[in-house]
N, C-alpha and C positions, 0 to 999 in steps of 0.2 A: 504493500499499499504506499502510495507516495504521499509526501507532506500535504499536498493540496486536498487529497481525498480525507486525510486524517483531520485537516482543519474543517472540512465540510461537515464531516461526521460528528465533531465537537460542536459546531455551531448548531447542527440539528438537535443534538442532545440538549444543548443550552435552551433552545426553543421549547422542546418538550417539557424540560424541568420547569421554566417559567409558566407554561400553560398549566402544569399540574399545580404548581404553587398558587396560581390565580383561582383554580377550581377549589382548592383546599380551603380558601378564604370564603367560599360560599356554602361548603359543606357544613352541616350541623350535627353534632353529637350531643347525647344527653348523659349526664351523670346523675346518680340517684343516692340518696341516703333513706333506704326504705321507702316509705310513701310519703315521708315528711318533707324531704327537700328534693328538688329537681333543679339542675344547673344545665344551661346550654351553652355551648362553647363551639366556636368554628374550628376548622381544621389547623389554623394557625395558633390555637390554644387561647383565643381572646374570649373573655366571658361576654356572653350576649344577654343572658337573663338568669335571674335566681327566683324561684317560687318556693315559698315557705308556707307550709300548712299552719293555720292559726293555731291549732292544739299544741303545737310544739314550742310556741312562744310563751315562755314561763318566766317573768321577771325574777323569780326566786331561783331559777336554773339556768343561767347564761351558759355554763360550762357545756351542757348537753347540746344546746343550740350550736355552739361554736364547733363541737366535735362533729355534729351532723354535717355543717357547712363544709368543713375540711374534707370529711369523707366524700361528699357529693363533688366537690371541686377536683379532688384527685381521681375520682373515678372518671369524670368527664375528661380530665387531662390525659389519662391513660388511653382512653378510647380515642381521642384526638391524635395521640402519638401512634397508636396502632393504625388508624386511617391513613396517616401520612406515609408510614412505613409500607402499607399495603399499595398506596398509589405509586410510590416512588420505586418500589422493590424491583418491577420489571426493568426499570430505567438504569438502577444501579447495580443490577444483579445480585440482589440481596445483601449488598455490602451496607453497613452502617457508616454513612459519611457524616463526620463530625460537622455540627453546625447546620446541617441540611434539615433535620427533623426538630 
């Protein structure tokens, strides 16, 4: 393969990666902590919404609410990372490219 072909392949791969990154910004995943808290996040791990069931809001027990929020956010973040790896996997050959996900 000559250098010009390699450069063309690299440019094509860059275009495909940019397209996938754009699509990930439009993809939504949900993280949950039971039926009490739902967090939505896009494929870039940007929080989009948090829904909290009224029955879990207890001024006397803020610790439980905080724990549930952390759990739901971590769940959504893991799903967003999994989505990114799934979409980028064919392009990267399954390699985990630092800074890409």
